[in-house]
N, C-alpha and C positions, 0 to 999 in steps of 0.2 A: 363634154356632154352633160355629165352629172351636175357640174357646177352651174351650167346654164339653166338646168331644170330647177336647181335650188334657188337661184336668183329670181327666176320666173315665179316660183312659189311664194317668195317673200313679197314680190311686187303685187301678186294677185291677192295675198292676205291683206296688204295695206289698202288695196282697192276695195275689197269687201268689208274690211273693218278699219276705216280711216282713223289715223292717230288723232286723239283729241288735242285741242289747243293747249290744254294744261300740260299734257305729256310733251308736246313739242317744246314748250318753254322750259320744262324741267330738264329735258335733254340739252337745250340751248345753254342752260346754266352750267352744265359740265364743261362745255366748250369755252364759255366766257371765263369760268374759274381757272381753267388751264392757261388761257391767254393772259389773264391778269397776273397770275402767279409768275409766269415767265418774265413779264415786263418788270414786275416789282423786284424780282431777284436780280435782274440785270442792274436795276437802280441801286440795289444794295452793293453789288460788286463795284460800281462806280464810286460809291461814297464811303463804304465801310461803317456806316452808321448802325448802331444797335437798334435804334427805333425802326429804321427801314428794313433791317433784317427781320425784326418781329412782325412788321407789316406784311412782309412776304410770307412768313409762316402762317399768318392768319388766313392768307389766301388758300393755303393747302386745305384748311378746314372748310372753306367755301366749296372746294371740289368734293370733299367727302359729304357735306350736307346736300349738295346737288344730287349726288348719287343716291342718297337716302330718300330725297324727295321724289326722284323718278321711280325708285322701287316702291315707295308707298303709294304713289298715284297708280302704278300698274296693279298693285294689289287691291286698292280701293275700288277700281273699276270692274273687278270681277263680279259676275252676277251672284246672287244669293244661292246657297246650296244647302244640303241637309244639315251640315254642321254650323253654318252661318246663315240662318234663315232671314236675318235682317240685313244681309249684305256685308261688305268688307270696308265700309266707309271709315271706320275708326282707325284704320291702318295709317291714315295721314297724321293722326295725333301722335302716334309712336315716332314717326319721322320728326315731328316738331319737337318732341321731348329730346330725341337724340341730337337734333341740331342745337338745342339749348345747352345740352351737356358739352357739345363740342365748342360752343362759344366760351363756356367757362374754361375749358382746356386751353383755348387760344389765349385767354386772359392770363392764365397761370404761366404759360410759356413767356409771354411778354414781361410779366413781373419778374420771372427768373432772370431774363436777360437784362432787365433794368437793374436788378441787384448786382449783377456782374459789372454793369457799367458804373455803379457807385463805388465798387470795391476794387476794380482793376482799371488801369489806364489803357487807352486804345486811341488809335489815330483816325481822324475823320477827314475825308477829302470833300471839299465843297464843290461838287461837280454839277455844272448846269445840266449836263445830260442826265445825271441821276435824278435831279429835281424834276426835269421835264418829263422823264419816263414815269415817275410816280404820279404826276398830275394827269398824264394821259390814262394811266390805269384807273385813277379815281373817277375820271369822267366816264370811262366805259362802265365802271361799276354803278355809278349813279344813274345813268341812262337805263341800264339793264334792271336795276332794282325797281325803278319807277314803272317800267313795263311789266315786271313780274307782279308787282302789287296790283296794278290795274287788272291784269288777267286773273290773278288770284281772287280778287273781290268779285269780278264778274262771274267766275265759275265757282265761287264759294269754296276755295281750296285752302285749308289751313297749311298744307305743305308748301304751296307756292308763296303764300303770304309770309310764312316763317322764313323761307329762303330769302324773300325780299328784305325782310327786316335784318336778317343776318348780313346780307351784302351791304345794306345801308350802314350798318355798324362799321363795316370795313371802310366805307367812305369817310366816316368820322375819324376812324383810326388814322387813315392817311392824312387827313387834314391836321390832326393833332401832331402827327409825326413831322409834317412839313413846318408847322409853326415852331416846334422845338428845334428843328434842324436850322431854320433861318435865324432863330433866336441865338443859337450857339455861334453862328457866323457873325451876327451883329454885336454881341456882347463879349464873346470870347469865353463865356462860361460853359465849358463842355458838360458840366453836370446837368444842364438843361435837357440834353439829349435823352438820358435815361429817365429823368424826372417826368418829362412830357409823356414818354412811353408808359410810365407807371400810371399816370392819370387816365390815359386812354384805356388802359387795361381795366381800371375800376369802372369806367363807363361801359365797357363791354360786359363786365360782370353783371351790371344792373340790367342791361338788355337781355342777357341770358336768363336771368331770374324771371323777368316778365314773360319771356317766351315759354319757359317751363310751366309757370303758373297758369297761363292761358290754356296750354295744352292739357294740363291735369284737369282743369275745369271741364274741358270737353270729354275727357275720359270718365269723369264723374257724373256725366249726364246733366250738366248745368242747363237750366232753362234758357230759352231764347230771350233776347233783350226785350224789355218792356214795350218798346215801340213796335217791335215785330209782333208781340202778342196782341197789342191793341189793333194792329192791322188785321190780324186773324179774326178778332171779335167783330170788327166792322164787316168783313167779308161773310162771315157766318150769318150775321144779321141780314145782310143784303141779299144773299142767295138762298136763305132758308125759308122762303115764303111757303106757308102751309104748316110749318111747325109752330110750336108755342114758345119754346125757349131752348137754350143750350147752357149746360153748366159743367163744372169739373174739367175745364180746359187744362190740358197738360202739354208741355212741349219739352223737347230735348234735342240737342245738336249731335250729329254723328258725321264728322267730316263736312262735306258740302251739302248734306241733307239734313233737314229739320223734320223730326217725327212729331206729329200732332195727334192727340186723341181727345175726345170730349163726348158727353152724353147729350143726345138730341131728344127733346120731349115733343111728341106728336099727339093729336087727339086719339083717345082710346079706340074709337070706331074706325080709324083710318086703316085702309088695307095695307098689307105688306108691300104690295106693288107701288102704291102711292108714296109710302114712306121711303122706299128704296129710290124712287125718282128724286125726292128731295135731297137725299144723301148724294146722289150722282151730281145734281146741280151744284151743291156746295163744293164737292171735291173738284169739279171742273172749273168753277169760279176761282177757287184758291189756286189751282194749278196754273191758270192763265195769268194771274197777277203776282203769284209768288212761286216761281219755278224752283224745284228742288225740295218742295214740301210733300211729305207723305202723310196722308190723313186716314185715321181710323175713327169711325163713328159708331157709338153704341146707342141704338134707338130704344126709347122708353115710352110707356103710355103716360097720359096726363096725370094719373094719380101719383107719379113719381116726380112731379114738378117740385122744384125747390123755391120757385118764385124769386130767384136770384140768378146772377150770372149774366148771360147774353139774352136779351129780349129780341125776338125775331120780328122785324117790321114788315 
């Protein structure tokens, strides 16, 4: 009886507060990560290849980063409160930094195993089943990473886009591993197995560095891209009829939200009501064409005009 009530309560909560598409894909990444890890580990068992073993370990990191992304998305969707008056959007950046660190960790594990391959002898079994399973896992990862990137861009989610890049590095890892594995079979040079794994690890390190760099830029309130700022200028000019100019435009990203503020100059004799109507029109116009933008406008009289910035048409 109690269990039935609990399940009913969860279903009712999901009905009243439907799970966002971003969260659905974040949770999906956990399932996909577990599935791909299982497939790759079986491929390693079939072959005994160090590179395939490292590839399987990298998939464990995929699971951890998917958990981090889901947790960050859950946190970022919480409404603003007294302690976080601008919301929790930046939580996604912390997940992206964490994922970048885990990518570096995965690369270190691969490098360690590669070193063991250079210094110790081991036996490789050229199993068609192992190769086939690794290819299947790579195809699953590639399809899922593409879907994640599409949803991440549509919802402006750094956590999902970071997860997508991470999974795509796993696809490259698997491709490099298979090249090395087949190269060993064709040439008989077993040293190619750990050598290819080491090269792939260096590639993963580079992607991890780029991911951390982009996430730190978000935490440091880096301005929106210039093309986005230009779009904002055009919209302010388009919807600001009745004002004279706008200047001191500032932007910053916080997760999937862009915060925008600027000064709007209006005629000195204009009433507060009319000035407020112009602000409402600008905010609504920007919201319609640029979802996810939060606008703050500081109204000034014409004697504060700088005769520069955005001219209202």
